[in-house]
N, CA, C and O atoms as a CHARMM CRD file, in Angstrom:
* protein
*
  384
    1    1 MET  N      0.82700  -1.19600   0.00000 PROA 1      0.00000
    2    1 MET  CA     0.00000   0.00000   0.00000 PROA 1      0.00000
    3    1 MET  C      0.87300   1.26300   0.00000 PROA 1      0.00000
    4    1 MET  O      0.56600   2.22700  -0.70100 PROA 1      0.00000
    5    2 ILE  N      1.93800   1.25700   0.77000 PROA 2      0.00000
    6    2 ILE  CA     2.80600   2.44400   0.84200 PROA 2      0.00000
    7    2 ILE  C      3.33700   2.82100  -0.53500 PROA 2      0.00000
    8    2 ILE  O      3.47200   4.00400  -0.84800 PROA 2      0.00000
    9    3 HSD  N      3.63400   1.83800  -1.34400 PROA 3      0.00000
   10    3 HSD  CA     4.19900   2.11500  -2.66400 PROA 3      0.00000
   11    3 HSD  C      3.14700   2.62400  -3.64500 PROA 3      0.00000
   12    3 HSD  O      3.49200   3.17100  -4.69300 PROA 3      0.00000
   13    4 GLN  N      1.88000   2.45200  -3.31800 PROA 4      0.00000
   14    4 GLN  CA     0.80600   2.87300  -4.20600 PROA 4      0.00000
   15    4 GLN  C      0.30000   4.28100  -3.89300 PROA 4      0.00000
   16    4 GLN  O     -0.23000   4.95700  -4.77500 PROA 4      0.00000
   17    5 VAL  N      0.45700   4.72300  -2.65600 PROA 5      0.00000
   18    5 VAL  CA    -0.05800   6.03100  -2.24600 PROA 5      0.00000
   19    5 VAL  C      1.12300   6.98000  -2.05000 PROA 5      0.00000
   20    5 VAL  O      2.01700   6.73600  -1.23900 PROA 5      0.00000
   21    6 ALA  N      1.09800   8.04500  -2.80100 PROA 6      0.00000
   22    6 ALA  CA     2.17700   9.02800  -2.68200 PROA 6      0.00000
   23    6 ALA  C      2.06300   9.77600  -1.35900 PROA 6      0.00000
   24    6 ALA  O      0.97300  10.19500  -0.97200 PROA 6      0.00000
   25    7 ILE  N      3.16800   9.94100  -0.67600 PROA 7      0.00000
   26    7 ILE  CA     3.19600  10.68400   0.58800 PROA 7      0.00000
   27    7 ILE  C      3.74300  12.07200   0.30200 PROA 7      0.00000
   28    7 ILE  O      4.83000  12.22700  -0.25400 PROA 7      0.00000
   29    8 LYS  N      2.98600  13.05800   0.68500 PROA 8      0.00000
   30    8 LYS  CA     3.39700  14.44600   0.45300 PROA 8      0.00000
   31    8 LYS  C      3.50900  15.16100   1.79500 PROA 8      0.00000
   32    8 LYS  O      2.76800  14.86000   2.73100 PROA 8      0.00000
   33    9 SER  N      4.41200  16.08000   1.88000 PROA 9      0.00000
   34    9 SER  CA     4.56700  16.89600   3.08300 PROA 9      0.00000
   35    9 SER  C      3.83400  18.21300   2.89600 PROA 9      0.00000
   36    9 SER  O      3.75800  18.75200   1.79200 PROA 9      0.00000
   37   10 LEU  N      3.29700  18.71700   3.99800 PROA 10     0.00000
   38   10 LEU  CA     2.67600  20.03500   3.95000 PROA 10     0.00000
   39   10 LEU  C      3.75100  21.10100   3.85600 PROA 10     0.00000
   40   10 LEU  O      4.85500  20.92200   4.37100 PROA 10     0.00000
   41   11 PRO  N      3.43600  22.20400   3.20400 PROA 11     0.00000
   42   11 PRO  CA     4.37800  23.31800   3.22800 PROA 11     0.00000
   43   11 PRO  C      4.55400  23.80700   4.66900 PROA 11     0.00000
   44   11 PRO  O      3.64800  23.67100   5.49200 PROA 11     0.00000
   45   12 GLN  N      5.68900  24.35700   4.95600 PROA 12     0.00000
   46   12 GLN  CA     6.02100  24.79900   6.31300 PROA 12     0.00000
   47   12 GLN  C      4.99500  25.76200   6.88600 PROA 12     0.00000
   48   12 GLN  O      4.74700  25.74500   8.09200 PROA 12     0.00000
   49   13 GLU  N      4.39400  26.60000   6.05200 PROA 13     0.00000
   50   13 GLU  CA     3.41200  27.56900   6.57200 PROA 13     0.00000
   51   13 GLU  C      2.17100  26.88000   7.14400 PROA 13     0.00000
   52   13 GLU  O      1.46200  27.48000   7.95200 PROA 13     0.00000
   53   14 TRP  N      1.89100  25.64100   6.74500 PROA 14     0.00000
   54   14 TRP  CA     0.71100  24.93300   7.22800 PROA 14     0.00000
   55   14 TRP  C      0.95100  24.19600   8.53400 PROA 14     0.00000
   56   14 TRP  O     -0.00500  23.85300   9.23000 PROA 14     0.00000
   57   15 LEU  N      2.17500  23.95300   8.87200 PROA 15     0.00000
   58   15 LEU  CA     2.46500  23.26500  10.13000 PROA 15     0.00000
   59   15 LEU  C      3.81500  23.73700  10.65400 PROA 15     0.00000
   60   15 LEU  O      4.84700  23.10900  10.41600 PROA 15     0.00000
   61   16 TRP  N      3.78600  24.85000  11.36900 PROA 16     0.00000
   62   16 TRP  CA     5.00800  25.43200  11.91100 PROA 16     0.00000
   63   16 TRP  C      5.31800  24.78100  13.25500 PROA 16     0.00000
   64   16 TRP  O      4.43300  24.63500  14.09800 PROA 16     0.00000
   65   17 CYS  N      6.55600  24.39600  13.45000 PROA 17     0.00000
   66   17 CYS  CA     6.99900  23.83100  14.71800 PROA 17     0.00000
   67   17 CYS  C      8.35400  24.44000  15.06500 PROA 17     0.00000
   68   17 CYS  O      9.25100  24.52200  14.22600 PROA 17     0.00000
   69   18 GLU  N      8.47700  24.85700  16.29600 PROA 18     0.00000
   70   18 GLU  CA     9.69800  25.51800  16.74700 PROA 18     0.00000
   71   18 GLU  C     10.93300  24.63200  16.58200 PROA 18     0.00000
   72   18 GLU  O     12.03800  25.13700  16.38400 PROA 18     0.00000
   73   19 THR  N     10.74800  23.32300  16.66300 PROA 19     0.00000
   74   19 THR  CA    11.88200  22.40300  16.58100 PROA 19     0.00000
   75   19 THR  C     12.58400  22.48500  15.23400 PROA 19     0.00000
   76   19 THR  O     13.81400  22.46200  15.18000 PROA 19     0.00000
   77   20 TRP  N     11.82500  22.57900  14.14800 PROA 20     0.00000
   78   20 TRP  CA    12.47600  22.57300  12.83600 PROA 20     0.00000
   79   20 TRP  C     12.20900  23.81000  11.98500 PROA 20     0.00000
   80   20 TRP  O     12.66800  23.86600  10.84400 PROA 20     0.00000
   81   21 CYS  N     11.48700  24.79700  12.49500 PROA 21     0.00000
   82   21 CYS  CA    11.20800  26.01900  11.73900 PROA 21     0.00000
   83   21 CYS  C     11.84500  27.21700  12.43000 PROA 21     0.00000
   84   21 CYS  O     12.02100  27.22400  13.64900 PROA 21     0.00000
   85   22 ASP  N     12.18700  28.22600  11.64400 PROA 22     0.00000
   86   22 ASP  CA    12.78200  29.42500  12.24700 PROA 22     0.00000
   87   22 ASP  C     11.70800  30.42500  12.65000 PROA 22     0.00000
   88   22 ASP  O     10.56300  30.33500  12.20800 PROA 22     0.00000
   89   23 ASP  N     12.08500  31.36600  13.48400 PROA 23     0.00000
   90   23 ASP  CA    11.13000  32.34800  14.02400 PROA 23     0.00000
   91   23 ASP  C     10.55200  33.26200  12.95100 PROA 23     0.00000
   92   23 ASP  O      9.40800  33.70100  13.06800 PROA 23     0.00000
   93   24 THR  N     11.31300  33.55000  11.92000 PROA 24     0.00000
   94   24 THR  CA    10.81000  34.45100  10.88500 PROA 24     0.00000
   95   24 THR  C      9.65300  33.82300  10.11000 PROA 24     0.00000
   96   24 THR  O      8.76900  34.53700   9.63700 PROA 24     0.00000
   97   25 SER  N      9.65000  32.51600   9.97800 PROA 25     0.00000
   98   25 SER  CA     8.56400  31.85700   9.24400 PROA 25     0.00000
   99   25 SER  C      7.29100  31.71700  10.08600 PROA 25     0.00000
  100   25 SER  O      6.23300  31.38600   9.55100 PROA 25     0.00000
  101   26 LYS  N      7.38200  31.96100  11.37700 PROA 26     0.00000
  102   26 LYS  CA     6.20100  31.84900  12.24800 PROA 26     0.00000
  103   26 LYS  C      5.14000  32.88500  11.87900 PROA 26     0.00000
  104   26 LYS  O      3.94800  32.64600  12.07400 PROA 26     0.00000
  105   27 VAL  N      5.55500  34.00900  11.36000 PROA 27     0.00000
  106   27 VAL  CA     4.62600  35.08400  10.99300 PROA 27     0.00000
  107   27 VAL  C      3.62100  34.62100   9.94200 PROA 27     0.00000
  108   27 VAL  O      2.46600  35.04700   9.96700 PROA 27     0.00000
  109   28 THR  N      4.04100  33.75600   9.02000 PROA 28     0.00000
  110   28 THR  CA     3.15500  33.29900   7.95200 PROA 28     0.00000
  111   28 THR  C      2.49900  31.95400   8.27400 PROA 28     0.00000
  112   28 THR  O      1.78200  31.40300   7.43900 PROA 28     0.00000
  113   29 ALA  N      2.73600  31.42600   9.46400 PROA 29     0.00000
  114   29 ALA  CA     2.21000  30.10600   9.82000 PROA 29     0.00000
  115   29 ALA  C      0.69000  30.12900   9.91700 PROA 29     0.00000
  116   29 ALA  O      0.10700  31.04400  10.49800 PROA 29     0.00000
  117   30 LYS  N      0.06200  29.11600   9.34500 PROA 30     0.00000
  118   30 LYS  CA    -1.38800  28.97000   9.43600 PROA 30     0.00000
  119   30 LYS  C     -1.76600  28.13100  10.65600 PROA 30     0.00000
  120   30 LYS  O     -2.83200  28.33200  11.23800 PROA 30     0.00000
  121   31 THR  N     -0.90900  27.20000  11.04600 PROA 31     0.00000
  122   31 THR  CA    -1.08700  26.42000  12.27700 PROA 31     0.00000
  123   31 THR  C      0.26000  26.30600  12.97300 PROA 31     0.00000
  124   31 THR  O      1.30700  26.25200  12.32800 PROA 31     0.00000
  125   32 ILE  N      0.21500  26.27000  14.29200 PROA 32     0.00000
  126   32 ILE  CA     1.43100  26.12500  15.08900 PROA 32     0.00000
  127   32 ILE  C      1.33100  24.83200  15.87400 PROA 32     0.00000
  128   32 ILE  O      0.40000  24.63400  16.65500 PROA 32     0.00000
  129   33 ASP  N      2.29000  23.96200  15.66200 PROA 33     0.00000
  130   33 ASP  CA     2.34700  22.68500  16.36000 PROA 33     0.00000
  131   33 ASP  C      3.12700  22.90600  17.65600 PROA 33     0.00000
  132   33 ASP  O      4.31000  23.24400  17.62100 PROA 33     0.00000
  133   34 LEU  N      2.47700  22.71800  18.77700 PROA 34     0.00000
  134   34 LEU  CA     3.16100  22.87700  20.06600 PROA 34     0.00000
  135   34 LEU  C      3.82600  21.55800  20.44900 PROA 34     0.00000
  136   34 LEU  O      3.58100  20.98800  21.51200 PROA 34     0.00000
  137   35 CYS  N      4.67800  21.10200  19.53500 PROA 35     0.00000
  138   35 CYS  CA     5.35100  19.82000  19.72200 PROA 35     0.00000
  139   35 CYS  C      6.38400  19.91100  20.84600 PROA 35     0.00000
  140   35 CYS  O      6.83000  20.99400  21.22600 PROA 35     0.00000
  141   36 ASN  N      6.74400  18.74900  21.35700 PROA 36     0.00000
  142   36 ASN  CA     7.80200  18.71200  22.36700 PROA 36     0.00000
  143   36 ASN  C      9.13800  18.98100  21.68800 PROA 36     0.00000
  144   36 ASN  O      9.47400  18.36000  20.68000 PROA 36     0.00000
  145   37 ASN  N      9.88100  19.90300  22.24600 PROA 37     0.00000
  146   37 ASN  CA    11.20700  20.18900  21.71300 PROA 37     0.00000
  147   37 ASN  C     12.20300  19.30800  22.45400 PROA 37     0.00000
  148   37 ASN  O     12.43100  19.51300  23.64600 PROA 37     0.00000
  149   38 PRO  N     12.79800  18.33800  21.77900 PROA 38     0.00000
  150   38 PRO  CA    13.71600  17.43000  22.46600 PROA 38     0.00000
  151   38 PRO  C     14.96100  18.12100  23.02400 PROA 38     0.00000
  152   38 PRO  O     15.61800  17.59400  23.92100 PROA 38     0.00000
  153   39 LYS  N     15.28000  19.29300  22.49400 PROA 39     0.00000
  154   39 LYS  CA    16.46400  20.01100  22.98500 PROA 39     0.00000
  155   39 LYS  C     16.21100  20.65000  24.34900 PROA 39     0.00000
  156   39 LYS  O     17.08300  20.62700  25.21800 PROA 39     0.00000
  157   40 THR  N     15.02800  21.21700  24.53800 PROA 40     0.00000
  158   40 THR  CA    14.75600  21.97100  25.77000 PROA 40     0.00000
  159   40 THR  C     13.95700  21.18000  26.79700 PROA 40     0.00000
  160   40 THR  O     14.06100  21.45100  27.99300 PROA 40     0.00000
  161   41 LYS  N     13.15900  20.20500  26.35500 PROA 41     0.00000
  162   41 LYS  CA    12.27800  19.42800  27.24300 PROA 41     0.00000
  163   41 LYS  C     11.31000  20.34100  28.01200 PROA 41     0.00000
  164   41 LYS  O     10.87300  20.00800  29.11400 PROA 41     0.00000
  165   42 GLU  N     10.98900  21.47900  27.42400 PROA 42     0.00000
  166   42 GLU  CA    10.07700  22.45200  28.02600 PROA 42     0.00000
  167   42 GLU  C      8.64700  21.91500  27.96900 PROA 42     0.00000
  168   42 GLU  O      8.22800  21.40300  26.93100 PROA 42     0.00000
  169   43 PRO  N      7.88900  22.02300  29.06500 PROA 43     0.00000
  170   43 PRO  CA     6.49000  21.58300  29.04600 PROA 43     0.00000
  171   43 PRO  C      5.69000  22.34100  27.97900 PROA 43     0.00000
  172   43 PRO  O      5.96700  23.50700  27.69600 PROA 43     0.00000
  173   44 LYS  N      4.69800  21.66700  27.39300 PROA 44     0.00000
  174   44 LYS  CA     3.93300  22.25900  26.28600 PROA 44     0.00000
  175   44 LYS  C      3.21200  23.54000  26.68200 PROA 44     0.00000
  176   44 LYS  O      3.19900  24.49600  25.90700 PROA 44     0.00000
  177   45 LEU  N      2.61800  23.58500  27.85900 PROA 45     0.00000
  178   45 LEU  CA     1.88900  24.80100  28.24800 PROA 45     0.00000
  179   45 LEU  C      2.82800  25.97600  28.45800 PROA 45     0.00000
  180   45 LEU  O      2.48100  27.11500  28.14300 PROA 45     0.00000
  181   46 THR  N      4.00200  25.71100  28.98200 PROA 46     0.00000
  182   46 THR  CA     5.00300  26.77500  29.14100 PROA 46     0.00000
  183   46 THR  C      5.43200  27.27400  27.77100 PROA 46     0.00000
  184   46 THR  O      5.56700  28.47900  27.55500 PROA 46     0.00000
  185   47 ALA  N      5.64400  26.35000  26.85000 PROA 47     0.00000
  186   47 ALA  CA     6.02200  26.72800  25.48700 PROA 47     0.00000
  187   47 ALA  C      4.89200  27.49800  24.81000 PROA 47     0.00000
  188   47 ALA  O      5.14800  28.45800  24.08400 PROA 47     0.00000
  189   48 ALA  N      3.65700  27.09000  25.03700 PROA 48     0.00000
  190   48 ALA  CA     2.50800  27.77100  24.42300 PROA 48     0.00000
  191   48 ALA  C      2.46000  29.23300  24.83800 PROA 48     0.00000
  192   48 ALA  O      2.22100  30.10700  24.00500 PROA 48     0.00000
  193   49 VAL  N      2.68300  29.50400  26.11400 PROA 49     0.00000
  194   49 VAL  CA     2.67000  30.88600  26.60700 PROA 49     0.00000
  195   49 VAL  C      3.77400  31.69400  25.93900 PROA 49     0.00000
  196   49 VAL  O      3.58700  32.87100  25.62900 PROA 49     0.00000
  197   50 ARG  N      4.90300  31.07500  25.72100 PROA 50     0.00000
  198   50 ARG  CA     6.04200  31.76500  25.11900 PROA 50     0.00000
  199   50 ARG  C      5.88400  31.93100  23.61100 PROA 50     0.00000
  200   50 ARG  O      6.22200  32.98200  23.06700 PROA 50     0.00000
  201   51 ILE  N      5.37300  30.90200  22.92700 PROA 51     0.00000
  202   51 ILE  CA     5.30700  30.90700  21.46800 PROA 51     0.00000
  203   51 ILE  C      4.08300  31.64800  20.93900 PROA 51     0.00000
  204   51 ILE  O      4.17600  32.35600  19.93600 PROA 51     0.00000
  205   52 VAL  N      2.93400  31.49500  21.60400 PROA 52     0.00000
  206   52 VAL  CA     1.67200  32.07700  21.12800 PROA 52     0.00000
  207   52 VAL  C      1.25600  33.18900  22.08700 PROA 52     0.00000
  208   52 VAL  O      0.74300  32.90400  23.16900 PROA 52     0.00000
  209   53 PRO  N      1.46400  34.44000  21.71200 PROA 53     0.00000
  210   53 PRO  CA     1.17200  35.55500  22.61800 PROA 53     0.00000
  211   53 PRO  C     -0.26900  35.58300  23.12900 PROA 53     0.00000
  212   53 PRO  O     -0.51100  36.01200  24.25700 PROA 53     0.00000
  213   54 GLU  N     -1.22300  35.13500  22.32100 PROA 54     0.00000
  214   54 GLU  CA    -2.63100  35.16700  22.70800 PROA 54     0.00000
  215   54 GLU  C     -2.99500  34.04200  23.67800 PROA 54     0.00000
  216   54 GLU  O     -4.11400  34.01900  24.19200 PROA 54     0.00000
  217   55 TRP  N     -2.08900  33.12500  23.93400 PROA 55     0.00000
  218   55 TRP  CA    -2.40600  31.93100  24.71500 PROA 55     0.00000
  219   55 TRP  C     -2.96900  32.26700  26.09600 PROA 55     0.00000
  220   55 TRP  O     -3.95800  31.66900  26.52100 PROA 55     0.00000
  221   56 VAL  N     -2.35800  33.20200  26.78800 PROA 56     0.00000
  222   56 VAL  CA    -2.81000  33.55400  28.14100 PROA 56     0.00000
  223   56 VAL  C     -4.23500  34.07900  28.09700 PROA 56     0.00000
  224   56 VAL  O     -5.05500  33.71300  28.93900 PROA 56     0.00000
  225   57 GLU  N     -4.53800  34.92500  27.13400 PROA 57     0.00000
  226   57 GLU  CA    -5.89400  35.47200  27.00200 PROA 57     0.00000
  227   57 GLU  C     -6.90600  34.35300  26.72800 PROA 57     0.00000
  228   57 GLU  O     -7.96200  34.30400  27.35900 PROA 57     0.00000
  229   58 TYR  N     -6.58500  33.45500  25.78900 PROA 58     0.00000
  230   58 TYR  CA    -7.48400  32.33300  25.47700 PROA 58     0.00000
  231   58 TYR  C     -7.65400  31.41700  26.68300 PROA 58     0.00000
  232   58 TYR  O     -8.76400  30.98400  26.99200 PROA 58     0.00000
  233   59 ASP  N     -6.55400  31.12600  27.35700 PROA 59     0.00000
  234   59 ASP  CA    -6.58700  30.23900  28.51900 PROA 59     0.00000
  235   59 ASP  C     -7.45700  30.83400  29.62800 PROA 59     0.00000
  236   59 ASP  O     -8.25500  30.12400  30.24000 PROA 59     0.00000
  237   60 ASN  N     -7.30500  32.12600  29.88400 PROA 60     0.00000
  238   60 ASN  CA    -8.12300  32.79300  30.90600 PROA 60     0.00000
  239   60 ASN  C     -9.59800  32.80000  30.52400 PROA 60     0.00000
  240   60 ASN  O    -10.46500  32.62500  31.38000 PROA 60     0.00000
  241   61 GLU  N     -9.88300  33.00300  29.24100 PROA 61     0.00000
  242   61 GLU  CA   -11.27100  33.00800  28.77400 PROA 61     0.00000
  243   61 GLU  C    -11.90900  31.62700  28.98500 PROA 61     0.00000
  244   61 GLU  O    -13.06200  31.53400  29.40600 PROA 61     0.00000
  245   62 ILE  N    -11.17400  30.58000  28.69900 PROA 62     0.00000
  246   62 ILE  CA   -11.69400  29.21700  28.88500 PROA 62     0.00000
  247   62 ILE  C    -11.88700  28.92100  30.36900 PROA 62     0.00000
  248   62 ILE  O    -12.89100  28.31900  30.75100 PROA 62     0.00000
  249   63 LYS  N    -10.93800  29.33800  31.21000 PROA 63     0.00000
  250   63 LYS  CA   -11.07700  29.12700  32.65800 PROA 63     0.00000
  251   63 LYS  C    -12.30500  29.85600  33.19400 PROA 63     0.00000
  252   63 LYS  O    -13.03000  29.31900  34.03200 PROA 63     0.00000
  253   64 HSD  N    -12.54200  31.07300  32.71700 PROA 64     0.00000
  254   64 HSD  CA   -13.69900  31.86000  33.13800 PROA 64     0.00000
  255   64 HSD  C    -14.99600  31.14700  32.71900 PROA 64     0.00000
  256   64 HSD  O    -15.94100  31.05900  33.50300 PROA 64     0.00000
  257   65 LEU  N    -15.03000  30.64600  31.49100 PROA 65     0.00000
  258   65 LEU  CA   -16.20500  29.93100  31.00200 PROA 65     0.00000
  259   65 LEU  C    -16.45900  28.67100  31.83500 PROA 65     0.00000
  260   65 LEU  O    -17.60100  28.38900  32.19900 PROA 65     0.00000
  261   66 LEU  N    -15.40500  27.91700  32.13500 PROA 66     0.00000
  262   66 LEU  CA   -15.55700  26.70700  32.94700 PROA 66     0.00000
  263   66 LEU  C    -16.06500  27.03200  34.35000 PROA 66     0.00000
  264   66 LEU  O    -16.90600  26.31700  34.89300 PROA 66     0.00000
  265   67 ARG  N    -15.54600  28.12100  34.93400 PROA 67     0.00000
  266   67 ARG  CA   -16.00300  28.54000  36.26200 PROA 67     0.00000
  267   67 ARG  C    -17.48800  28.88800  36.22500 PROA 67     0.00000
  268   67 ARG  O    -18.24600  28.49000  37.10900 PROA 67     0.00000
  269   68 ARG  N    -17.90400  29.63800  35.19300 PROA 68     0.00000
  270   68 ARG  CA   -19.30300  30.03900  35.05700 PROA 68     0.00000
  271   68 ARG  C    -20.21500  28.81900  34.88000 PROA 68     0.00000
  272   68 ARG  O    -21.29600  28.75900  35.46500 PROA 68     0.00000
  273   69 LEU  N    -19.78200  27.86400  34.08500 PROA 69     0.00000
  274   69 LEU  CA   -20.56900  26.64000  33.89600 PROA 69     0.00000
  275   69 LEU  C    -20.67200  25.85100  35.19600 PROA 69     0.00000
  276   69 LEU  O    -21.72700  25.29800  35.50800 PROA 69     0.00000
  277   70 GLN  N    -19.57900  25.80000  35.95600 PROA 70     0.00000
  278   70 GLN  CA   -19.60100  25.08700  37.23200 PROA 70     0.00000
  279   70 GLN  C    -20.55800  25.77000  38.20600 PROA 70     0.00000
  280   70 GLN  O    -21.29500  25.09600  38.92600 PROA 70     0.00000
  281   71 GLU  N    -20.55200  27.10700  38.23300 PROA 71     0.00000
  282   71 GLU  CA   -21.46100  27.84300  39.10700 PROA 71     0.00000
  283   71 GLU  C    -22.91700  27.59200  38.71400 PROA 71     0.00000
  284   71 GLU  O    -23.77400  27.42700  39.58200 PROA 71     0.00000
  285   72 GLN  N    -23.19800  27.56300  37.41200 PROA 72     0.00000
  286   72 GLN  CA   -24.56400  27.28600  36.94800 PROA 72     0.00000
  287   72 GLN  C    -24.98800  25.87700  37.34300 PROA 72     0.00000
  288   72 GLN  O    -26.12800  25.65300  37.75100 PROA 72     0.00000
  289   73 GLU  N    -24.07200  24.94100  37.21900 PROA 73     0.00000
  290   73 GLU  CA   -24.37000  23.56600  37.59900 PROA 73     0.00000
  291   73 GLU  C    -24.61900  23.45800  39.10000 PROA 73     0.00000
  292   73 GLU  O    -25.54100  22.76500  39.53100 PROA 73     0.00000
  293   74 ASP  N    -23.80000  24.14300  39.89200 PROA 74     0.00000
  294   74 ASP  CA   -23.97600  24.13600  41.34500 PROA 74     0.00000
  295   74 ASP  C    -25.31200  24.75100  41.73400 PROA 74     0.00000
  296   74 ASP  O    -25.99200  24.24000  42.62300 PROA 74     0.00000
  297   75 THR  N    -25.69700  25.84300  41.07700 PROA 75     0.00000
  298   75 THR  CA   -26.97000  26.50500  41.35600 PROA 75     0.00000
  299   75 THR  C    -28.13300  25.58300  41.01000 PROA 75     0.00000
  300   75 THR  O    -29.10100  25.49200  41.76600 PROA 75     0.00000
  301   76 ALA  N    -28.04400  24.90600  39.88100 PROA 76     0.00000
  302   76 ALA  CA   -29.10900  23.98800  39.47300 PROA 76     0.00000
  303   76 ALA  C    -29.21500  22.83400  40.46000 PROA 76     0.00000
  304   76 ALA  O    -30.32200  22.40000  40.77600 PROA 76     0.00000
  305   77 THR  N    -28.10300  22.33600  40.94700 PROA 77     0.00000
  306   77 THR  CA   -28.09800  21.23900  41.91800 PROA 77     0.00000
  307   77 THR  C    -28.71000  21.69500  43.23600 PROA 77     0.00000
  308   77 THR  O    -29.46100  20.94300  43.85800 PROA 77     0.00000
  309   78 GLN  N    -28.40200  22.91200  43.67100 PROA 78     0.00000
  310   78 GLN  CA   -28.95100  23.43900  44.92800 PROA 78     0.00000
  311   78 GLN  C    -30.46500  23.60200  44.83100 PROA 78     0.00000
  312   78 GLN  O    -31.16900  23.38400  45.81700 PROA 78     0.00000
  313   79 LYS  N    -30.97100  23.97900  43.67500 PROA 79     0.00000
  314   79 LYS  CA   -32.41400  24.15400  43.50800 PROA 79     0.00000
  315   79 LYS  C    -33.13900  22.81800  43.55700 PROA 79     0.00000
  316   79 LYS  O    -34.29000  22.75500  43.98800 PROA 79     0.00000
  317   80 GLN  N    -32.48700  21.75900  43.12400 PROA 80     0.00000
  318   80 GLN  CA   -33.10900  20.43300  43.10600 PROA 80     0.00000
  319   80 GLN  C    -33.06500  19.75300  44.46300 PROA 80     0.00000
  320   80 GLN  O    -33.95000  18.95900  44.78300 PROA 80     0.00000
  321   81 THR  N    -32.04800  20.04900  45.26700 PROA 81     0.00000
  322   81 THR  CA   -31.87600  19.41800  46.56900 PROA 81     0.00000
  323   81 THR  C    -32.48400  20.30000  47.64400 PROA 81     0.00000
  324   81 THR  O    -32.10500  21.46800  47.74300 PROA 81     0.00000
  325   82 PRO  N    -33.41500  19.79700  48.46200 PROA 82     0.00000
  326   82 PRO  CA   -33.97100  20.63400  49.53400 PROA 82     0.00000
  327   82 PRO  C    -32.90000  20.91900  50.57800 PROA 82     0.00000
  328   82 PRO  O    -32.01200  20.10400  50.82700 PROA 82     0.00000
  329   83 SER  N    -33.01000  22.09000  51.17800 PROA 83     0.00000
  330   83 SER  CA   -32.03300  22.44200  52.20500 PROA 83     0.00000
  331   83 SER  C    -32.24800  21.55400  53.42900 PROA 83     0.00000
  332   83 SER  O    -33.33900  21.01800  53.62600 PROA 83     0.00000
  333   84 ALA  N    -31.22200  21.40000  54.24000 PROA 84     0.00000
  334   84 ALA  CA   -31.27200  20.49300  55.39800 PROA 84     0.00000
  335   84 ALA  C    -32.36600  20.87500  56.39200 PROA 84     0.00000
  336   84 ALA  O    -33.13300  19.99500  56.78400 PROA 84     0.00000
  337   85 PRO  N    -32.48700  22.12700  56.82200 PROA 85     0.00000
  338   85 PRO  CA   -33.54000  22.46800  57.79200 PROA 85     0.00000
  339   85 PRO  C    -34.94300  22.18500  57.25100 PROA 85     0.00000
  340   85 PRO  O    -35.78500  21.67400  57.98900 PROA 85     0.00000
  341   86 GLN  N    -35.21400  22.50000  55.99700 PROA 86     0.00000
  342   86 GLN  CA   -36.52700  22.25800  55.40600 PROA 86     0.00000
  343   86 GLN  C    -36.81600  20.76700  55.36300 PROA 86     0.00000
  344   86 GLN  O    -37.94100  20.33800  55.61700 PROA 86     0.00000
  345   87 HSD  N    -35.81700  19.99400  55.04800 PROA 87     0.00000
  346   87 HSD  CA   -35.97100  18.55000  54.96700 PROA 87     0.00000
  347   87 HSD  C    -36.34500  17.97900  56.33800 PROA 87     0.00000
  348   87 HSD  O    -37.20500  17.10300  56.43200 PROA 87     0.00000
  349   88 LYS  N    -35.70600  18.46900  57.39200 PROA 88     0.00000
  350   88 LYS  CA   -36.01200  17.99900  58.74600 PROA 88     0.00000
  351   88 LYS  C    -37.43900  18.37600  59.13800 PROA 88     0.00000
  352   88 LYS  O    -38.14600  17.58300  59.76100 PROA 88     0.00000
  353   89 LYS  N    -37.86300  19.59300  58.77100 PROA 89     0.00000
  354   89 LYS  CA   -39.21900  20.01700  59.09200 PROA 89     0.00000
  355   89 LYS  C    -40.23800  19.09800  58.41500 PROA 89     0.00000
  356   89 LYS  O    -41.24700  18.73400  59.01900 PROA 89     0.00000
  357   90 ASP  N    -39.97500  18.72700  57.16900 PROA 90     0.00000
  358   90 ASP  CA   -40.88300  17.82600  56.45600 PROA 90     0.00000
  359   90 ASP  C    -40.96400  16.48500  57.15800 PROA 90     0.00000
  360   90 ASP  O    -42.04100  15.89400  57.23300 PROA 90     0.00000
  361   91 ASN  N    -39.85200  15.99500  57.67000 PROA 91     0.00000
  362   91 ASN  CA   -39.83500  14.71600  58.39100 PROA 91     0.00000
  363   91 ASN  C    -40.64700  14.83600  59.66800 PROA 91     0.00000
  364   91 ASN  O    -41.35000  13.89100  60.02800 PROA 91     0.00000
  365   92 TRP  N    -40.57800  15.95400  60.36300 PROA 92     0.00000
  366   92 TRP  CA   -41.30600  16.13200  61.62500 PROA 92     0.00000
  367   92 TRP  C    -42.81500  16.05900  61.36100 PROA 92     0.00000
  368   92 TRP  O    -43.56400  15.45400  62.12800 PROA 92     0.00000
  369   93 ARG  N    -43.23600  16.67900  60.27600 PROA 93     0.00000
  370   93 ARG  CA   -44.66400  16.62600  59.95900 PROA 93     0.00000
  371   93 ARG  C    -45.10800  15.19400  59.71400 PROA 93     0.00000
  372   93 ARG  O    -46.18900  14.79000  60.14200 PROA 93     0.00000
  373   94 ASP  N    -44.27600  14.43200  59.02600 PROA 94     0.00000
  374   94 ASP  CA   -44.62700  13.04000  58.76200 PROA 94     0.00000
  375   94 ASP  C    -44.73100  12.22800  60.06100 PROA 94     0.00000
  376   94 ASP  O    -45.55600  11.32000  60.17000 PROA 94     0.00000
  377   95 GLU  N    -43.88500  12.56600  61.04100 PROA 95     0.00000
  378   95 GLU  CA   -43.88100  11.80300  62.27800 PROA 95     0.00000
  379   95 GLU  C    -45.08200  12.14700  63.17300 PROA 95     0.00000
  380   95 GLU  O    -45.49300  11.32100  63.98800 PROA 95     0.00000
  381   96 LEU  N    -45.63800  13.33500  63.03400 PROA 96     0.00000
  382   96 LEU  CA   -46.76000  13.73800  63.87200 PROA 96     0.00000
  383   96 LEU  C    -47.97900  13.11900  63.33100 PROA 96     0.00000
  384   96 LEU  O    -49.06500  13.31500  63.87600 PROA 96     0.00000
């Protein structure tokens, strides 16, 4: 099968990676691969903050969205679960 299907590489602008691409070509990059750099062994998130200036803004926006969703979920759960004092009062009525 390998001999029947031609393998082509993407142009560098379609898949920029710090390991094998220079900084000047990053300006025209359409996608940035946050690959592991075997030379530095730098964690990917640390590299993302350094390589992609918008990363911190995007990361904060996602964290804010996740927090808001968690708060909405917590609020919905609280509305479904009766509070402890009310629950005890209901039990007292049943016992009388």
